C-alpha positions in Angstrom: 54.9 248.2 430.3 55.8 246.9 426.7 54.9 248.6 423.6 52.0 247.5 421.9 51.6 245.8 418.6 50.1 249.2 416.1 48.2 248.2 412.8 48.8 251.1 410.7 46.8 251.2 407.4 44.7 253.4 404.9 41.5 253.6 403.6 43.3 254.3 400.0 44.4 251.4 397.5 45.6 254.3 395.0 49.0 253.5 393.6 50.3 257.8 394.4 47.9 257.8 397.7 48.5 260.3 399.8 47.1 258.8 402.7 49.2 255.2 402.3 52.6 257.7 402.1 51.3 259.1 405.4 50.2 255.1 406.5 54.3 254.8 405.7 55.4 257.8 407.6 53.1 256.8 410.8 54.8 252.9 410.6 58.2 254.3 410.2 57.6 256.8 413.2 55.7 254.2 415.7 58.9 251.9 414.6 61.2 253.9 416.2 59.6 254.0 419.0 59.7 250.5 419.4 56.3 249.6 418.4 55.8 246.5 416.4 54.3 247.5 413.5 51.9 245.6 411.2 51.5 248.1 408.3 48.2 246.6 406.2 47.7 247.6 402.4 43.9 246.9 401.8 44.5 246.2 398.2 46.1 242.8 399.2 42.5 242.0 400.6 39.8 240.9 397.4 36.4 241.9 399.1 33.5 242.0 397.0 31.1 244.8 398.2 29.4 243.6 401.1 26.2 242.5 400.6 24.1 240.3 403.1 22.7 238.0 400.2 26.4 237.1 399.2 27.5 236.5 402.9 24.6 234.3 403.5 26.8 232.2 401.1 29.6 232.4 403.2 32.1 235.1 404.3 34.4 235.6 402.0 38.2 234.5 403.4 39.8 238.0 403.0 37.0 239.5 405.6 38.0 236.1 408.3 41.5 237.4 408.2 40.9 240.6 408.0 39.2 240.1 411.2 42.0 238.2 412.5 44.2 240.7 411.6 42.3 243.5 413.8 41.6 241.9 416.3 45.3 240.6 417.4 46.5 244.3 417.3 45.5 246.6 420.4 46.3 250.0 418.4 45.4 250.8 415.1 46.3 254.2 412.9 44.1 254.6 409.9 44.7 257.0 407.2 41.7 258.3 405.7 41.2 259.9 402.2 38.1 262.4 402.3 35.8 261.9 399.3 33.0 263.9 399.2 33.7 265.6 402.5 33.5 261.8 404.3 35.8 258.8 404.2 36.0 256.2 401.3 33.7 253.7 400.4 36.5 251.2 400.2 37.2 252.2 403.7 33.7 251.5 404.6 33.1 248.6 402.9 36.4 247.2 405.3 34.9 248.1 407.9 31.2 246.5 407.0 32.4 242.9 406.3 34.7 242.8 409.6 32.3 244.1 411.8 29.4 241.6 410.3 29.2 238.2 412.8 29.4 235.4 411.3 26.3 233.2 412.3 27.0 230.4 413.8 31.2 230.8 414.3 32.2 230.3 417.8 35.4 233.2 416.9 33.2 235.5 415.1 30.0 235.9 416.5 30.1 238.6 417.5 30.5 241.6 414.8 32.2 243.9 417.4 34.6 241.5 418.6 37.4 242.9 415.9 37.2 246.1 417.2 35.7 246.5 421.2 38.3 248.1 423.4 40.8 249.1 420.1 42.3 252.1 420.4 42.7 254.1 417.1 44.3 257.0 416.2 43.2 259.1 412.8 45.0 260.5 410.4 44.4 261.7 406.7 45.6 263.6 404.0 44.2 265.6 401.2 45.8 268.4 398.7 42.4 270.5 399.6 43.1 273.1 403.1 41.6 271.1 405.5 43.6 268.1 405.1 41.2 265.5 405.1 39.9 266.9 408.2 36.5 266.2 407.4 36.6 262.2 406.5 38.0 262.2 410.6 34.8 264.0 411.6 32.8 261.4 410.1 35.1 258.1 411.0 35.2 258.9 414.9 31.6 258.3 415.1 31.2 254.8 413.2 34.6 253.5 414.9 32.5 254.8 418.7 29.7 252.7 418.2 31.7 249.3 417.0 33.5 250.1 420.8 36.5 251.7 419.9 38.5 254.4 421.6 39.3 256.9 419.3 42.7 259.0 420.3 41.6 262.5 420.9 44.9 263.5 419.4 44.2 263.8 415.5 46.0 265.2 412.5 44.9 266.4 409.1 47.8 267.1 406.8 47.1 269.8 404.1 48.5 270.0 400.7 49.4 266.9 401.0 50.9 267.2 396.7 53.7 269.2 398.8 54.2 267.4 402.1 56.5 264.7 400.6 60.1 265.0 399.5 61.2 262.2 396.8 61.9 259.3 399.4 58.2 259.9 400.7 59.2 261.6 404.1 57.6 264.4 405.5 59.2 267.9 404.7 57.9 269.8 407.1 58.7 269.1 410.9 55.0 270.7 412.3 53.7 267.6 410.2 56.1 264.9 411.1 55.0 266.0 414.9 51.3 266.4 414.3 51.8 262.7 412.7 53.9 261.6 415.7 51.9 262.8 418.4 48.7 261.1 416.8 51.3 257.8 416.9 52.5 258.5 420.4 49.2 259.1 421.7 47.3 255.7 420.3 50.6 253.8 421.8 50.2 255.6 425.6 46.3 254.6 425.2 46.7 251.2 424.7 49.6 250.3 427.1 47.6 251.7 430.1 44.3 249.9 428.2 46.3 247.0 428.2 47.9 247.4 431.9 
């Protein structure tokens, strides 16, 4: 079986985001396993705060492009920061736009189309002791509701301020193995679902 294409992105646009660094690590590990990887930066997509009245005037082009990208990849890895014990407003806003149906559109009339059947691996990073784990406990049900298959194996990188070297690589081998385990499970499951 061929290795499926993988979408990797972080729910942050901060320049020094630990989760953006973690997304780089995940993308590199997936490429090393032979996956074709699209490493997405949400900062490249100009999305306003979701509002149905705004949407009624026309779905933003950035939302359509994100729908296309999400739909094109059978496997994803999302690196989720933790804000107040949950995922970020940026990540929720992105999901809200991508999951909103475009009325009268033959391609995007179903809101679940970009999500249904996708295999999603979840990672998080935080300076705290739990590594952002609470954000994943909130994000997983949201994705399941959109008909994604959330990989059971997850990894939360604690004490993220000390976890990366100057080149952006993970210092500790157990942390690298934790990320690799999530990437491998997402790719493995997507292969079987495609078959």
